[in-house]
MILOLO-997788 format. One record per residue (C-alpha): residue number from 1; residue in three letters; x, y, z. Coordinates in nm, 2 decimals. Each point is the difference from the previous one (the first is absolute). Layout:
% residues N
<num = NUM, residu = ALA, X = X, Y = Y, Z = Z>;
...
This chain:
% residues 62
<num = 1, residu = MET, X = 2.44, Y = 0.00, Z = -3.19>;
<num = 2, residu = LEU, X = -0.04, Y = 0.09, Z = 0.37>;
<num = 3, residu = THR, X = -0.31, Y = 0.22, Z = -0.07>;
<num = 4, residu = ALA, X = -0.17, Y = -0.31, Z = -0.16>;
<num = 5, residu = VAL, X = 0.04, Y = -0.20, Z = 0.32>;
<num = 6, residu = LEU, X = -0.09, Y = 0.26, Z = 0.25>;
<num = 7, residu = PRO, X = -0.38, Y = 0.02, Z = -0.08>;
<num = 8, residu = PHE, X = -0.03, Y = -0.37, Z = 0.08>;
<num = 9, residu = THR, X = 0.18, Y = 0.02, Z = 0.33>;
<num = 10, residu = LYS, X = -0.29, Y = 0.13, Z = 0.19>;
<num = 11, residu = TYR, X = -0.22, Y = -0.29, Z = -0.13>;
<num = 12, residu = ILE, X = 0.26, Y = -0.26, Z = 0.10>;
<num = 13, residu = VAL, X = 0.03, Y = 0.15, Z = 0.35>;
<num = 14, residu = LEU, X = -0.38, Y = 0.01, Z = 0.03>;
<num = 15, residu = TYR, X = -0.03, Y = -0.36, Z = -0.12>;
<num = 16, residu = LEU, X = 0.27, Y = -0.12, Z = 0.25>;
<num = 17, residu = ALA, X = -0.16, Y = 0.21, Z = 0.28>;
<num = 18, residu = LEU, X = -0.34, Y = -0.17, Z = -0.06>;
<num = 19, residu = CYS, X = 0.17, Y = -0.34, Z = 0.00>;
<num = 20, residu = ILE, X = 0.17, Y = 0.08, Z = 0.33>;
<num = 21, residu = ILE, X = -0.33, Y = 0.11, Z = 0.16>;
<num = 22, residu = ILE, X = -0.17, Y = -0.32, Z = -0.12>;
<num = 23, residu = GLY, X = 0.29, Y = -0.20, Z = 0.15>;
<num = 24, residu = VAL, X = -0.04, Y = 0.18, Z = 0.33>;
<num = 25, residu = LEU, X = -0.37, Y = -0.06, Z = 0.01>;
<num = 26, residu = GLY, X = 0.06, Y = -0.37, Z = -0.08>;
<num = 27, residu = ARG, X = 0.23, Y = -0.06, Z = 0.31>;
<num = 28, residu = ARG, X = -0.26, Y = -0.20, Z = 0.18>;
<num = 29, residu = ARG, X = -0.15, Y = -0.18, Z = -0.29>;
<num = 30, residu = LYS, X = 0.07, Y = -0.35, Z = -0.15>;
<num = 31, residu = LEU, X = 0.27, Y = 0.10, Z = -0.24>;
<num = 32, residu = GLY, X = 0.17, Y = 0.25, Z = 0.23>;
<num = 33, residu = ALA, X = 0.15, Y = 0.34, Z = -0.08>;
<num = 34, residu = TRP, X = 0.26, Y = -0.13, Z = -0.25>;
<num = 35, residu = GLY, X = -0.26, Y = -0.21, Z = -0.19>;
<num = 36, residu = TYR, X = -0.23, Y = 0.29, Z = -0.05>;
<num = 37, residu = PHE, X = 0.28, Y = 0.24, Z = -0.08>;
<num = 38, residu = PHE, X = 0.15, Y = -0.22, Z = -0.28>;
<num = 39, residu = GLY, X = -0.35, Y = -0.10, Z = -0.12>;
<num = 40, residu = SER, X = -0.09, Y = 0.36, Z = -0.03>;
<num = 41, residu = ILE, X = 0.32, Y = 0.07, Z = -0.20>;
<num = 42, residu = VAL, X = -0.06, Y = -0.29, Z = -0.24>;
<num = 43, residu = LEU, X = -0.38, Y = 0.02, Z = -0.03>;
<num = 44, residu = THR, X = -0.05, Y = 0.38, Z = 0.05>;
<num = 45, residu = PRO, X = -0.11, Y = 0.17, Z = 0.32>;
<num = 46, residu = ILE, X = -0.37, Y = -0.02, Z = -0.09>;
<num = 47, residu = ILE, X = 0.01, Y = -0.38, Z = -0.02>;
<num = 48, residu = GLY, X = 0.22, Y = -0.01, Z = 0.31>;
<num = 49, residu = LEU, X = -0.27, Y = 0.19, Z = 0.19>;
<num = 50, residu = LEU, X = -0.27, Y = -0.23, Z = -0.13>;
<num = 51, residu = LEU, X = 0.20, Y = -0.30, Z = 0.12>;
<num = 52, residu = LEU, X = 0.05, Y = 0.17, Z = 0.33>;
<num = 53, residu = LEU, X = -0.36, Y = 0.07, Z = 0.05>;
<num = 54, residu = ALA, X = -0.10, Y = -0.36, Z = -0.10>;
<num = 55, residu = SER, X = 0.25, Y = -0.17, Z = 0.23>;
<num = 56, residu = ASP, X = -0.05, Y = -0.12, Z = 0.35>;
<num = 57, residu = ARG, X = 0.19, Y = 0.11, Z = 0.31>;
<num = 58, residu = ARG, X = 0.28, Y = -0.21, Z = 0.12>;
<num = 59, residu = GLU, X = -0.09, Y = -0.22, Z = 0.29>;
<num = 60, residu = PRO, X = 0.17, Y = 0.09, Z = 0.33>;
<num = 61, residu = GLY, X = 0.31, Y = -0.21, Z = 0.07>;
<num = 62, residu = SER, X = 0.09, Y = -0.07, Z = -0.37>;
């Protein structure tokens, strides 16, 4: 049972690492770090990255 789960562990860790990176890159964007992080988890990191690249920067003071 455990050997069936272990091969997928590295993909799950990679997926979450990509989501965290996208969240960190989105800190100063409209949705913020949490928005891009959770968006990347739900919509896949590739879509999250596209959303990040298409979004505007947050205005100073908001």
